[in-house]
N, C-alpha and C positions, 0 to 999 in steps of 0.2 A: 504493498499499500503505499501512496506517494503522499505527504502531507507537506500544506503550504503555510506560514505562520501569518498572522496579521496582529496589530500593537494596537490595545483599543482603551477605551474609558465608556463607552454605553451611557450615555451621562446625558438621557437616555438611551437606549436603543428605538434608533428609527427606520423609517424607512431607506434614507441614503447609505444604511449601514448594512441595513440587508442586500441591498445593491451591491455594495462591496464586498460582501461574504460573497456571493454567487459569481461578481468578477473574479475576486482571488482563486476560486475552484477552477472556473473555465481558461483562465489565460492563463494559469501554470499547469492544468491538465492535473488539479493533484483531486487525489480521493476522498480526502479528509482536510477540515479548517482548524485550525488550533490557535486559539485565543488567547495573547497575554493581556491580561486586563487589569488594571489600578485597581487597589482596592480602596478603603474607605477615604484616602485623599489623593486627590489626583494630580496631574503635573502642573498646572497653573496655581497650585495650592490652595485649590478649593473643598469641601466637603463634597462626597457623591451624595447626588440628589436623593439615593436608594441604597441601601446594604448592599454589600459585593455578590449577597446568593439572590437577591432579588433580581441581581444584573445578569448572574449568571443562566437563571430560569429562562430571562428575555433573550440572551444569546443562544441556548439552547435550543429553544423554541423559533428560530429566525434563522438554522442554518447552519451555524458554527458545532463543531462536533468535540471539544476538548476546549475548555477553559481553564485556564491556569493562572495563578495572582502574580503582578508585576509586586514583588516584594517593596517596602515604605522606602526603603534605604536607594531605589531605582524612581520609584514612582514619584514623589515629590524633589524633583530634581530640574537643571537645565536640561535643556533637549541634548547636549551629548552626553551626559550619564543616564539620563532615561534611556537612551537607545542602544548604550553598551549592554543595559542591564537587560533590558527585552530581547536583543539580540543571542545574546549568552543564556539565556532560558530557551528559546527558538533552535539553536543550537544543541543544546544539550537532551531535546526532544526531536534529534535530528529529523527536523523540518529541510527539505531540499531547496525549498524558496521563500522568500518574504515579498509579501506585497502590501503596498500601502496607496494610497489616495494623494495627489499632490497638485497644485496649482499648475503645474508646470504638464506634466503628465509624458516627459520623454527620456525613458530609462538613463538614454544616452547622454542628457546633459547632467543628470549625477553622477554617472559613472565617472564623465571628465572631469568636472568639479574635485572629485573625492580624490582622483588622481595628481590632481593638479593642487592641492591642500598636500596630498603626503611629499609630493615633489618640494613643495617650497614651502613646508610645515614651520619650520622656524621664524623666517622674514614676515608671515601672519601672524605668526603669536607674537613678534617683538611689535609691529605694529598695531595690531588689535589692542595690546597694556599701552601704547600710545595712545592711543584714541580713546580709551577708558579713563584715562589721566584728563582729558580733556574735557572729562564731563561727560561722555557717549555711554548710554547705557549697553551693556555685555553685546547684545543681538546686532545692536547699530555698529558698534565698533567693530565687530567681525564682519559684517558685510562689507564695511567703509572698507578694511584692511585687502579684502577680497580685490577688491576695487585697483586698492592702492600697488598691489602685488601683482596680478594678475589678469592678464589683459581681461574685461569680462563678455565680450562680445557674443563668447561662446560656450559662456558658462549660467549657471541657475541664476533666477532672482532669488537670493536669501531674505530678502524684507519679507516675504510670504510664511506665514505658521506651519504650513503643513510641505511646504519645499523647504525648510529649515530642519522641520524630523526626518524626513525624506534621507535629507544628504547624509544628516547623521545616521541613520538606518544603514544605508548605503557605506560609510567611511566605517562604520562598523564592521561591516561583511569583510570590507577590504584587510582591516587589520588582522582579525580574528577569526573568520569563516569563509574563506575563499571554494571552499564548496557547495555555501549559500548562493543561490541566484535570486537577484534582486527584481521585481515588478513593480510597475507604479501603472496608474492610467489616471486621467484629468476626473480632479472631484467635478461632478454634475450640478448644477440647481445652484441651491444657496451655498455661500461664503462659507468660511469655518464661525467668522465673528458675524457675523449678521444677527440684528437685533428681534428683528420683524417677521413676523411671519409672513411667508409668500401668499399669491393668490392664484390660484387654476393651478397649483403645482401640489402633489404630495410631501415633496422631498422638502425640509425645512430641516434648519442649523437646530443643532442641540442646546445651542445658547439662545437663540428666540424660541424653542421651545420652553424653556425653563423661566424665561423672562415672561413670558405669556400666562402660566403656571404660578408665577411669583404674584406676579400682577394681579390676574382675577381670583385666583384662589380656587378653580373649580378646574375639572376634569373637559370641559365641553369646551375651549378654544382649541384645544389642542387633538382634538380627536380625530381628525382628516389627517393628523400628519402622522400619526401612530400602528404601529401594526396592533391589530386587537391583542395579541400577548403581552406585549408592552404595557399598553393599556392599565387590563387586567391586574398584573405584577405594581403598576404605582399607586392602582385603587387601594388594591389589599396592602398594602404597607403602610400608606394613611391610614387607611382604617385601624391598623394593630396599631401602628406605635403614634397614631396622633399628628403624623407631620412631615414633610417634603425637606429635607436636609438642606441648609443654605448657609452662607457664611454669618451673615448676619444674626442668627440661633447662638453662635458661639463669642459673641463679643463680650457676655457678663463673664466668659470664662477667659476670655483674653485679659480683659481687666485685672482678674484675680491673681493670673499669673506674675503680670506686673505688680500689683500689689506685694510679692509674697519673693521678691526679686529685688538684690540690688543691684545698683549698674554694673559690679562687677560682675556678679552671674550673667547677666543678659549680656555681654562681652562675650562671654564665654558659649552661646547659645549659635550654632551651624546657621550658617548663613550672613549672622550678623556683623559686618565689616563696616570698617575706617571711621567708627565713632556714631557709626547710625542709630547707636540705644540710647544717646541722649535724646537725640529726636525724638523718639519713638517714646519715651518718657513723658517728654513735653504734650505732643500730641495725644497720644492716650488720656491725659488729664483735662483734656478740651474738648473730647469728643463726645457724643452722644449716641453716636453710629457707628455701625464698623467703615461702613461707607465715607462716614465724614471724615473718621481717623487716617483713613487711607489716603482720603484726598488732601489733609492737613500735611502727609506723610511725604506724599509724590515727589520726586523730583525729576526732572531731566534726565540723572543718573540711574536713577532705581526708577524699575518699570514697575508696574500695576503688579502685573506678574510676579517679580522679584519680590517685591512687599510682600504679596499675599502666601506665596512661599517661607519668607521670614518668618513671617505670623504662625503660621500652622508648624514651623520649627520650635517655635516657641511654645507653642501649646502643648507639644509633643514635649517641651523640653530636653530636647536632641540636642547633646554635647558637641563640638566640633569635635575634640579628639576621639568620642566613638562612633561620628561618623565616618572620621578619617580613615580608623583602621578599620572599620566593615571593609573600604571601598579598595583597598588593598588590595582584595583577592580576584584577578580576571573572571575566573569561571563564577556561575551562578552557583551559590551557597546550599540551593535545595530547589526543588519543585513544587509547589503547594496546588493541589488540583483540588478544582474547587468542581467543577461538573463535566460530562460527557455525552454525547450518545450512543446509541449501539455501535453504531462504527467506530468513535473514537475509540470506546473501550477495546474493539476490536483490534486498532491499532496500536493501543496501547502494550496490548497484549503482546502481537508481537515486537515490539522496541525494548519491554522493559528490563530485558536482560542485558541488551549494549547501552541503557543509560548508567554514564557515571558520576552522576549526581543523583543524588537521593530524592525520590518522591513522596510526599508528605501526603497523605491523605487522615492520619489521626497525629493530632497534635502529639497528643501522648506517647506514642513512638516515635517521634524526634523533637531534639533541641537542639538552637544556634541564636545567637543574641542579634541576629536582624530578624528570626521569627519570633523573639521578644519583643520586636520593636512593632512588627505587624500586629501583635496582639494588642499591644497598647494604643495604636491607632485605632484598633476597633471601640475599645472601650474609650478614648477621648471623643470618637465621634458618635458616641451612643450617649453623651454629656444632655444636649437638650431635650430627650426623650425623657418622660414623667415615669416613676417607679409604681407599679413594680414592671412595667415592660422595658424599662434600659436593662435591669439584671437579664431579662429572656436574650433581649438581643447580644448582650455582651457574653452569654452562657452559649449562645447558637455560636461561637467563634470555636469552643471544646465539642459541643452534642453534634454539629451538623457534618455530617460526613459527606464525599462528593455526590453531589446530583447526578442520579443516572437519569436520561429522559429516552423515550421510547416513543419515536418517531412515527410507527405506528397507530399506536393506542393515544398520544397525546401526553401520557402520562408521566410524573416523577415519580420517583421513588430514591430513596437514600441507600448508599450500601452496606 
């Protein structure tokens, strides 16, 4: 059996994602699609709208065959670290290809750019650091450095979010998994950051869907843009836990962290650099909402996304020393299996003996400092939920076995 990998968040799973899964299998001629999915918190530093388990069910009901969790140490990170972690897991699972959507849609452009980066790495790193010193954000500095060092005529536009991620996937493959083949197709319809639901089409951005849910507080406005399985999972989660997760729900907990840590402790948190902890303390004392706090904090140098990640690391009390130690290892520390279809289970049975990374289906059978962080992230994620449902959700981290989905009956069961 042949497997292709996709790197996802499914926040929530929509028709664009369903198209992406179909394209992944078709264009790579693969039997199964393996999704490496962020867990409780996402690459841009936001909480997932619902739990990993609910999003796993959405994925399995819409064509994904295996869902594994992208560990926290990779998930809430800049694009390069995020991509390296995802590729490491897909490589460990013996994927022959990785498929991603992009604004460019031409895999040769990604490969040219990755090779150019590899040849001119030292110069690009030097100019990137210089641009950061001038006050550029890191993504803007990296894009400017490329234009400084390499003729951009035949290279990627690295100002676009999916192009940036795709470039780092291809670069990671070039560096660590040359036997894995990258594929891409152009994103269709709504752009990644589109905030308004489109008219006369079913594919909307996840951003616009989340915004509509937040603004209207009902599911009516988004029904046309979501597969029935996704809509049911969202409704069931809201009914069970009384909310869909937003950053605003964590603002009081973030304030509590500030109130219980001194400046020196803040400076030791991962991603907090260059004395920004002083600016953070001042901003939090004047803000009455998360959005107002970030607005007071934002500068040209620090993007909204970087600030969001910084504050998630703070909520997690993630120390620099601990994160740097965990990121030293190039190989994935483990593969956390969240769910699979019948076909996915067949694939795992075939490759299981070849795996050189532990496949984790029960937390009681495996321990690792990075896995401890995944558990901590789930506990922090549950904080806005009222008891006793908060405890129920955190216990699910230990009690829930990988979900098995039967495509023929449409039923779920735990192994």
